[in-house]
C-alpha positions as CSV (number, residue, x, y, z in Angstrom):
1,M,-113.4,66.7,80.4
2,Q,-111.9,63.5,81.9
3,I,-108.4,62.6,83.1
4,V,-107.4,59.1,82.0
5,L,-104.7,57.1,83.9
6,D,-103.2,54.0,82.5
7,A,-103.1,51.2,85.0
8,Q,-102.2,47.5,85.2
9,D,-104.5,47.0,88.2
10,T,-107.4,49.5,87.8
11,Q,-109.1,48.5,91.1
12,R,-106.0,49.0,93.1
13,L,-105.2,52.4,91.5
14,A,-108.9,53.5,91.7
15,T,-108.9,52.7,95.4
16,F,-105.8,54.8,95.9
17,W,-107.0,57.8,93.9
18,A,-110.5,57.7,95.6
19,A,-108.7,58.0,98.9
20,A,-106.2,60.6,97.6
21,L,-109.0,62.8,96.2
22,A,-111.7,62.1,98.8
23,D,-111.5,65.8,99.9
24,R,-112.5,66.8,96.4
25,G,-115.6,64.5,96.4
26,Y,-114.2,61.5,94.5
27,R,-115.2,58.1,95.6
28,L,-115.4,54.5,94.4
29,P,-118.6,53.8,92.5
30,T,-121.3,51.6,93.9
31,P,-122.8,48.8,91.8
32,P,-126.1,49.8,90.0
33,D,-129.5,48.2,90.4
34,G,-128.9,47.3,94.1
35,A,-126.3,44.7,93.3
36,P,-124.4,43.7,96.5
37,D,-121.0,44.0,94.7
38,W,-119.4,44.6,91.3
39,P,-118.8,40.9,90.4
40,T,-122.4,40.0,91.0
41,W,-123.5,42.9,88.8
42,L,-121.0,42.2,86.0
43,R,-121.9,38.5,86.0
44,A,-125.6,39.4,85.7
45,Q,-124.8,41.7,82.8
46,G,-122.9,38.8,81.0
47,V,-119.6,40.6,81.1
48,P,-116.8,38.0,80.7
49,E,-114.5,37.8,83.7
50,E,-111.4,38.6,81.7
51,Q,-113.0,42.0,80.9
52,W,-113.6,42.9,84.6
53,G,-111.4,45.8,85.5
54,A,-110.7,46.9,81.9
55,G,-111.8,50.4,82.9
56,F,-112.9,52.1,86.1
57,A,-114.3,55.6,86.7
58,L,-114.5,57.3,90.0
59,D,-117.7,58.9,91.0
60,N,-118.0,62.6,91.9
61,D,-121.3,64.6,92.3
62,D,-119.6,67.9,91.4
63,P,-120.0,68.6,87.7
64,A,-117.1,71.1,87.9
65,Q,-114.7,68.3,88.7
66,P,-113.2,66.3,85.8
67,R,-114.1,62.6,85.5
68,L,-111.2,60.4,86.6
69,Y,-111.0,57.2,84.5
70,L,-108.5,54.4,84.9
71,Q,-107.9,52.1,81.9
72,R,-106.1,48.8,82.0
73,V,-103.0,48.5,79.9
74,P,-100.7,45.5,79.6
75,E,-97.4,47.4,80.1
76,G,-96.1,49.0,83.2
77,K,-94.9,52.6,83.5
78,T,-91.5,53.0,81.8
79,T,-90.6,56.7,81.7
80,K,-91.3,59.9,83.5
81,N,-94.8,61.3,83.2
82,R,-95.1,64.2,80.7
83,V,-98.3,65.3,82.5
84,H,-99.1,64.9,86.2
85,L,-101.7,65.7,88.7
86,D,-101.0,68.4,91.2
87,L,-103.2,68.3,94.3
88,L,-102.2,71.8,95.4
89,A,-102.1,70.6,99.0
90,G,-100.1,73.7,100.2
91,G,-102.5,76.2,98.8
92,G,-100.0,78.1,96.7
93,A,-97.9,81.3,97.1
94,G,-100.8,83.2,98.7
95,V,-100.5,81.0,101.8
96,P,-97.7,81.7,104.3
97,L,-94.8,79.2,103.8
98,P,-95.0,77.6,107.3
99,E,-98.7,77.0,106.7
100,Q,-98.0,75.5,103.3
101,E,-95.5,73.2,104.9
102,Q,-98.0,72.0,107.5
103,R,-100.6,71.4,104.8
104,V,-98.3,69.5,102.6
105,D,-97.0,67.4,105.5
106,A,-100.6,66.5,106.5
107,A,-101.4,65.6,102.8
108,V,-98.2,63.5,102.5
109,E,-99.0,61.6,105.7
110,R,-102.5,60.8,104.4
111,L,-101.3,59.9,100.9
112,V,-98.5,57.6,102.1
113,A,-101.0,55.8,104.4
114,A,-103.1,55.3,101.2
115,G,-100.2,53.7,99.3
116,A,-98.1,56.6,97.8
117,V,-94.4,56.8,98.1
118,L,-92.7,60.1,99.0
119,V,-90.0,61.1,96.5
120,E,-89.0,64.5,97.8
121,R,-90.2,67.8,99.3
122,R,-89.4,71.0,97.5
123,T,-89.7,74.8,98.0
124,E,-89.2,77.2,95.1
125,L,-90.4,80.8,94.6
126,G,-92.4,80.8,97.8
127,V,-94.2,77.6,97.1
128,H,-93.8,74.3,99.0
129,W,-94.8,70.9,97.6
130,A,-94.0,67.2,97.6
131,V,-93.4,64.8,94.8
132,L,-94.9,61.4,95.3
133,L,-95.5,58.2,93.3
134,D,-98.9,56.4,93.2
135,P,-99.0,52.6,93.7
136,E,-98.1,52.1,90.0
137,G,-95.2,54.6,90.0
138,N,-97.0,57.6,88.4
139,E,-95.6,60.9,89.6
140,F,-97.9,63.5,91.2
141,C,-97.5,66.5,93.4
142,A,-99.1,67.4,96.7
C-alpha cells in the first residue's frame, strides 16, 4: 500500500513529511549510483528539468510502513481533506490524559518547527490531539 499526497512543491512537502515522520523511519531518499545529488543523477539519466520533482517517494526500511509518495499537481488545495493522516502522537485512550497532552504538545512543537501550522487542540472521549496543516495546507492530526 502507498499513501499519495498531491503537492505543488514535492521537494518542500517531502522534506516536511520526512521530518514529521522521522520517528517512524521515513527519510528523504539518497540519489542512486553514488551521485552527489539528485540534479546530477537526473541529468545523467536524461530526465528533462521540467520533469524534476514530478514525483517523490520517501524511503523507509520497514516493510510494514506504507510508502509515502508525493505527486506534483498544478492546482493548490481547495477544500477540506476527505482523508487525513493521524500521527497518533498522544498514544490514544489507553494513555492517561495528562501524558497524552504532554506527548501531543511535544509533537506539535516539533511539527511546527518543521513547517506545520497549528489549527487547534482538542480533547474528546478521553483522547487528546491537535489538528495541524502541512506546508501546503493539508490537514492532519497529531
